[in-house]
N, C-alpha and C positions, 0 to 999 in steps of 0.2 A: 707294517712290515711288507716289504716289497719282495723279498725272496720267496721262493717256493718252500713250502713246509710239507713235511709228511703228516703232520697233525692237521686233522680237517678243523681249521680254526672257527668256523663258523659254529660247529658241534661243540667245540671246546668252550666257546663263549656261552652257549646255551647251558652246559653242564654246570659251570660256575655260577651263572645267573640263578639256576635251579636251587642251589644251595646258598644263594645270597652272598658269594664271595666277590672280593674285589680284586683286580688286576692292575699290576703296575708294570710298565715296561722298563727294566733295569738297563738293559743294553740290546745290542743287536742279537736277536734270537734268544733273549733271556728275559724270562718274565718272572714276576713275584707274586704270589697269590696270598691274599689275607683273608682272615675270617675275624671281622671286628678290627681290632688294633693288633691282633696277633698275626705273625708271619706263619703260614701254614706250610709252604712249600716253593721252591723255585722250580721253573719248567722251562726246557729247552725244546722247543718245538720241532726244530730240524731233526734232532736225534730222538725225540719222544722220550726224554729222560727227565725224571723228577728227583729232586733232592729234598728230603723232608728235615733236613738239619740234623738227622741221625745217619741215614743211609741213602745210597742211591737206588732207584728203581727204574727199570726199563719197561716201558708200555709196548705191547705188541703192536707192530706196524699194520695198518689198515690193509685189508686184502679183498681184491675184488672177487676172487675165487671163492673165498670163505662165506662172503655174504653177510656175516654177523661182524659187528665191529667190537671185538673183544677189548680193545683199548678203552672203550667206554666204560664196560663194566669194571675193568682194572682201575681206571681213573676214579670212578665212584665209590669203588671199595676202599681206595687210599684216602679219598677225601673223607668218607664216613669214619674210618678209624682215627685219622688226624684230628677230626673235629671233637671227638670224646676223649682224646687222650690229652692231659696236661703236658705242657712243653716247658 
């Protein structure tokens, strides 16, 4: 991905790795995340939007002023809920 992203991609990959999730690039700025063989969600890093195949979710953009990365907590919460729910 050569374009600039709002999503800090290094941290995004670390979070996915922590959960044992796999990533596939579907298109330009369109990623698909898998838990085993199951599609968990599609992610659009420029807009920080996530689609879990039921609804769209918007992550909070990173803020230098805030100091905490709320988007990380939001992403982990979404991952946790999707991993336990049947699709």
